Residue frames relative to the residue before (quaternion, step in Angstrom):
aa qw qx qy qz dx dy dz
X 1.0000 0.0000 0.0000 0.0000 0.00 0.00 0.00
X 0.4311 -0.7148 0.5006 0.2295 3.51 -1.06 0.93
X 0.7146 -0.4825 0.3097 0.4007 3.49 -1.24 0.40
X 0.6699 0.5256 -0.2960 0.4328 3.62 0.96 -1.02
X 0.6288 0.5153 -0.3133 0.4908 3.57 1.09 -0.83
X 0.6499 0.5142 -0.2982 0.4737 3.55 0.89 -0.88
X 0.6371 0.5405 -0.3425 0.4297 3.60 0.89 -0.79
X 0.6574 0.5243 -0.2517 0.4792 3.48 1.03 -1.15
X 0.6466 0.5350 -0.3021 0.4521 3.54 0.94 -1.01
X 0.6947 0.4680 -0.2761 0.4714 3.63 0.78 -1.01
X 0.6552 0.4887 -0.3449 0.4614 3.65 0.90 -0.89
X 0.6373 0.4950 -0.3703 0.4601 3.68 0.90 -0.71
X 0.6867 0.4212 -0.3577 0.4723 3.75 0.81 -0.58
X 0.5602 0.5740 -0.4185 0.4262 3.62 0.97 -0.25
X 0.6424 0.4845 -0.3188 0.5009 3.56 1.12 -0.62
X 0.5960 0.4873 -0.4096 0.4894 3.68 1.07 -0.33
X 0.6675 0.5095 -0.2926 0.4574 3.68 0.91 -0.93
X 0.7913 0.1211 -0.0282 0.5986 3.56 1.07 -0.87
X 0.2546 -0.8283 0.4793 0.1390 3.56 0.19 1.33
X 0.5616 0.6377 -0.3724 0.3732 3.59 1.08 -0.62
X 0.7116 0.4799 -0.2387 0.4542 3.43 1.22 -0.65
X 0.4187 0.7491 -0.4306 0.2796 3.53 1.38 0.04
X 0.6343 0.5264 -0.3275 0.4618 3.65 1.09 -0.49
X 0.7978 0.0301 -0.0494 0.6002 3.52 1.19 -0.54
X 0.2114 -0.8286 0.5067 0.1094 3.57 0.21 1.21
X 0.5682 -0.6293 0.4169 0.3276 3.66 -0.85 0.73
X 0.3579 -0.7200 0.5538 0.2164 3.65 -0.88 0.91
X 0.7474 -0.4340 0.2951 0.4074 3.50 -1.40 0.28
X 0.7335 0.3734 -0.2192 0.5239 3.79 1.07 -0.52
X 0.4907 0.6633 -0.4745 0.3067 3.63 1.03 -0.06
X 0.3746 -0.7089 0.5541 0.2236 3.61 -0.85 0.96
X 0.3052 -0.7709 0.5275 0.1856 3.53 -0.31 1.27
X 0.6457 0.5517 -0.3433 0.4011 3.60 0.94 -0.73
X 0.6825 0.4473 -0.3157 0.4842 3.66 1.17 0.12
X 0.5384 0.5602 -0.4446 0.4457 3.42 1.33 0.23
X 0.4895 -0.6743 0.4589 0.3085 3.68 -0.71 0.99
X 0.7247 0.5032 -0.2417 0.4039 3.58 0.79 -0.98
X 0.6306 0.4808 -0.2799 0.5411 3.56 1.51 -0.39
X 0.0927 0.8172 -0.5598 0.1007 3.55 0.20 1.45
X 0.7991 -0.3518 0.2242 0.4329 3.39 -1.43 -0.10
X 0.6456 0.4996 -0.3345 0.4709 3.60 1.04 -0.55
X 0.6327 0.4991 -0.3347 0.4884 3.60 1.03 -0.50
X 0.5944 0.5314 -0.3469 0.4940 3.62 1.08 -0.64
X 0.6970 0.4642 -0.2930 0.4614 3.64 0.74 -0.94
X 0.5945 0.5339 -0.3544 0.4856 3.58 0.98 -0.72
X 0.7253 0.4316 -0.2664 0.4655 3.59 0.71 -1.01
X 0.5771 0.5155 -0.3997 0.4915 3.75 1.05 -0.45
X 0.6527 0.5251 -0.3405 0.4270 3.58 0.83 -0.89
X 0.6946 0.4443 -0.2726 0.4958 3.62 0.97 -0.99
X 0.6064 0.5226 -0.4184 0.4291 3.71 0.91 -0.44
X 0.6279 0.5798 -0.2728 0.4418 3.54 1.09 -1.02
X 0.7298 0.4415 -0.2039 0.4804 3.42 0.88 -1.07
X 0.7230 0.4899 -0.2336 0.4275 3.49 0.80 -1.00
X 0.8014 0.2243 -0.1103 0.5434 3.58 1.17 -0.76
X 0.5165 -0.7122 0.3881 0.2746 3.50 1.24 0.50
X 0.4764 0.6603 -0.4399 0.3789 3.67 1.17 0.67
X 0.3288 -0.6500 0.6342 0.2591 3.43 -1.46 0.15
X 0.1614 -0.7228 0.6637 0.1054 3.58 -1.23 0.73
X 0.2232 -0.7803 0.5740 0.1088 3.54 -0.16 1.25
X 0.6362 -0.5369 0.3910 0.3925 3.59 -1.15 0.59
X 0.6435 0.5397 -0.2965 0.4547 3.57 1.04 -0.74
X 0.7167 0.4295 -0.2631 0.4823 3.64 1.08 -0.47
X 0.5427 0.6290 -0.3801 0.4068 3.56 1.39 0.02
X 0.3511 0.7468 -0.4518 0.3388 3.47 0.51 1.41
X 0.6743 -0.5079 0.3409 0.4136 3.60 -1.09 0.49
X 0.6070 0.5891 -0.3305 0.4186 3.50 1.18 -0.76
X 0.7635 0.3266 -0.1957 0.5216 3.56 1.12 -0.51
X 0.8375 0.2933 -0.0917 0.4519 3.59 0.99 -0.73
X 0.5122 0.7394 -0.3680 0.2355 3.65 1.23 0.02
X 0.7408 0.2005 -0.1095 0.6317 3.35 1.58 -0.63
X 0.6457 -0.5011 0.3918 0.4224 3.56 -1.27 0.32
X 0.6145 0.5762 -0.3138 0.4380 3.60 1.16 -0.86
X 0.7018 0.4584 -0.2591 0.4798 3.53 0.98 -1.01
X 0.5700 0.5485 -0.3741 0.4840 3.64 1.18 -0.60
X 0.6675 0.4978 -0.3038 0.4629 3.63 0.83 -1.16
X 0.6422 0.5191 -0.3240 0.4616 3.72 0.85 -0.80
X 0.6354 0.5350 -0.2823 0.4800 3.59 1.04 -1.04
X 0.6629 0.4760 -0.3048 0.4910 3.65 0.83 -0.95
X 0.7052 0.4683 -0.3058 0.4357 3.67 0.81 -0.72
X 0.6022 0.5303 -0.3337 0.4947 3.57 1.25 -0.39
X 0.6837 0.5174 -0.2503 0.4496 3.53 1.08 -0.96
X 0.6442 0.5511 -0.3602 0.3893 3.61 1.04 -0.58
């Protein structure tokens, strides 16, 4: 899967986790940590989905804004972990 497709798929899933974002899904550079409806439970649900859907592991040491604060960073992280 290429990065662009991965970004779109992750953004789509974020709108499932946070239905309030369905009208305006986050773009690749949108800082998810600044979205009030994207709370710690939403992040946890998204991490579980990323791990299950892409067969990756997200070690505690990798749970950082550098890897997970935007859809684009999440996509890059998934690609590195595969």
